FIKOL-304791 format. One record per residue (C-alpha): x, y, z. Coordinates in nm, 4 decimals. Layout:
// FIKOL-304791
PT      east     north        up
PT         X         Y         Z
...
END
This chain:
// FIKOL-304791
PT      east     north        up
PT   17.7320    1.8092   13.2123
PT   17.8940    1.8340   12.8914
PT   18.2451    1.8327   12.9567
PT   18.3876    1.6234   13.2091
PT   18.6805    1.6240   13.4282
PT   18.9366    1.3789   13.4277
PT   19.2556    1.2196   13.6519
PT   19.5432    1.2138   13.5207
PT   19.8138    0.9601   13.6315
PT   20.1781    0.8440   13.5643
PT   20.2926    0.5928   13.3374
PT   20.2394    0.3357   13.5639
PT   19.8791    0.4080   13.6145
PT   19.8021    0.2533   13.9428
PT   19.4051    0.4343   14.0228
PT   19.2306    0.1773   14.2246
PT   18.9230    0.3560   14.3308
PT   18.7518    0.7134   14.3308
PT   18.4369    0.8538   14.5136
PT   18.3132    1.1906   14.5630
PT   18.0734    1.2560   14.8212
PT   17.8869    1.5346   15.0086
PT   17.8577    1.5560   15.3580
PT   17.6588    1.7262   15.5813
PT   17.7041    1.7606   15.9646
PT   17.4455    1.8876   16.2270
PT   17.3985    1.9109   16.6025
PT   17.0545    1.9389   16.5819
PT   16.9039    1.8042   16.2925
PT   16.8844    1.3921   16.2400
PT   16.9835    1.2157   15.9491
PT   16.6233    1.1823   15.8887
PT   16.5364    1.5737   15.9100
PT   16.8027    1.6261   15.6831
PT   16.6809    1.3898   15.4309
PT   16.3734    1.5384   15.4816
PT   16.5241    1.8775   15.4318
PT   16.7021    1.8094   15.0711
PT   16.4476    1.5212   14.9722
PT   16.7220    1.3360   14.9163
PT   16.8381    0.9717   15.0689
PT   17.2057    0.9200   15.2106
PT   17.4095    0.6843   15.1231
PT   17.5027    0.6282   15.4478
PT   17.4023    0.8090   15.8072
PT   17.5086    0.8162   16.1606
PT   17.3148    0.9630   16.4549
PT   17.5318    1.1620   16.7167
PT   17.5775    1.0234   17.0724
PT   17.7950    0.7371   17.2146
PT   17.8923    0.4727   16.9781
PT   18.1081    0.1873   17.0933
PT   18.3818    0.0802   16.8142
PT   18.3634   -0.2203   16.6472
PT   18.6983   -0.3928   16.6371
PT   18.8204   -0.2191   16.9912
PT   18.4898   -0.2163   17.2061
PT   18.6193    0.1617   17.3005
PT   18.3077    0.4089   17.3575
PT   18.3399    0.7265   17.1467
PT   18.1329    1.0322   17.1256
PT   18.0128    1.1455   16.8320
PT   17.9235    1.5358   16.8671
PT   17.6972    1.5690   16.5470
PT   17.4490    1.4034   16.2804
PT   17.6458    1.2613   15.9999
PT   17.4112    1.2453   15.6268
PT   17.6665    1.1146   15.3220
PT   17.5495    1.1100   14.9673
PT   17.8020    0.9181   14.7956
PT   17.8697    0.8357   14.4105
PT   18.1294    0.5503   14.4962
PT   17.7967    0.2925   14.4756
PT   17.5929    0.4711   14.2311
PT   17.9145    0.4950   13.9768
PT   18.0814    0.2384   13.7771
PT   18.4051    0.4118   13.6673
PT   18.7359    0.4962   13.8115
PT   18.6392    0.8250   13.5771
PT   18.6444    1.1385   13.8418
PT   18.4308    1.3765   13.6355
PT   18.1699    1.1059   13.5803
PT   18.1825    1.0879   14.0082
PT   18.1516    1.4578   14.0513
PT   17.8919    1.4485   13.7926
PT   17.6325    1.2420   13.9787
PT   17.6755    1.4263   14.2289
PT   17.6086    1.7554   14.1088
PT   17.3254    1.6573   13.9171
PT   17.1873    1.5384   14.2920
PT   17.2490    1.8879   14.4519
PT   17.1243    2.0914   14.1460
PT   16.7884    1.9385   14.2141
PT   16.7957    2.0908   14.5231
PT   17.0009    2.3547   14.5172
PT   16.7841    2.5878   14.6809
PT   16.7279    2.3768   15.0017
PT   17.0928    2.2619   15.0092
PT   17.1841    2.6600   15.0352
PT   16.9026    2.7467   15.2871
PT   17.0385    2.4799   15.5023
PT   17.3881    2.5707   15.4902
PT   17.2930    2.9215   15.5749
PT   17.0208    2.8505   15.8392
PT   17.3869    2.7734   16.0795
PT   17.2390    2.4462   16.1607
PT   17.4385    2.2272   15.9393
PT   17.7889    2.2142   15.7400
PT   17.7898    2.1006   15.4476
PT   18.0939    1.9559   15.2330
PT   18.1990    1.8126   14.8933
PT   18.4591    1.5527   14.8791
PT   18.6083    1.3988   14.6076
PT   18.9151    1.1175   14.6731
PT   19.1105    0.9165   14.4541
PT   19.2991    0.6393   14.5578
PT   19.6131    0.5449   14.3734
PT   19.9243    0.3641   14.3720
PT   20.0865    0.6334   14.1633
PT   20.2397    0.9733   14.3157
PT   20.1870    1.1876   14.0085
PT   19.8204    1.1421   13.9656
PT   19.6079    1.4718   13.8993
PT   19.2720    1.6133   13.8229
PT   19.1588    1.8505   13.5769
PT   18.7906    2.0070   13.6461
PT   18.5615    2.1429   13.3727
PT   18.4331    2.4588   13.3520
PT   18.1121    2.3453   13.4043
PT   18.1643    2.1846   13.7180
PT   18.3479    2.4514   13.8773
PT   18.0272    2.6771   13.7451
PT   17.8061    2.4058   13.8828
PT   18.0030    2.4184   14.2287
PT   17.9739    2.8230   14.2402
PT   17.5882    2.8206   14.1570
PT   17.6208    2.5766   14.4939
PT   17.8253    2.7768   14.6579
PT   18.0066    2.4742   14.7693
PT   18.4323    2.3893   14.7561
PT   18.5373    2.0829   14.6474
PT   18.8051    1.9485   14.8538
PT   19.0176    1.7109   14.7072
PT   19.1897    1.3885   14.8571
PT   19.4743    1.1683   14.6759
PT   19.5278    0.8150   14.8685
PT   19.8581    0.7300   14.7877
PT   19.8688    0.3892   14.8322
PT   20.2329    0.3276   14.6635
PT   20.3454    0.0262   14.5046
PT   20.3451   -0.2408   14.7783
PT   19.9975   -0.2192   14.8788
END
């Protein structure tokens, strides 16, 4: 990607963490089957079924399988554009498989960007190239700002 997106921040800074993830949910395809379909390995995955909360011990029914590929363990910068570029580079190599998977109706695909900040004036700017890649993949980008305030 030639142009990069950026995160702007207020005068106090406060950017602490950045990640971009693609998450695939399916009621029928297991994480292993999603990996085979996309020819990509997830950074995390979970099977549907009854799970026991590690802290509470409370059983929870998970209704869908989850497959996730995250930039966070792979990109060592707080630049949102670098994280988004990393995810887009992975997804563009499997574009046809991803679109077929999503269009089959057996999986939901979501791209989520998260910026953790203690600055309430943080904002994002995406490059035209990044927006074109998202359109090519037929995916929307959800952006979340996790504001931890000054005392976190």
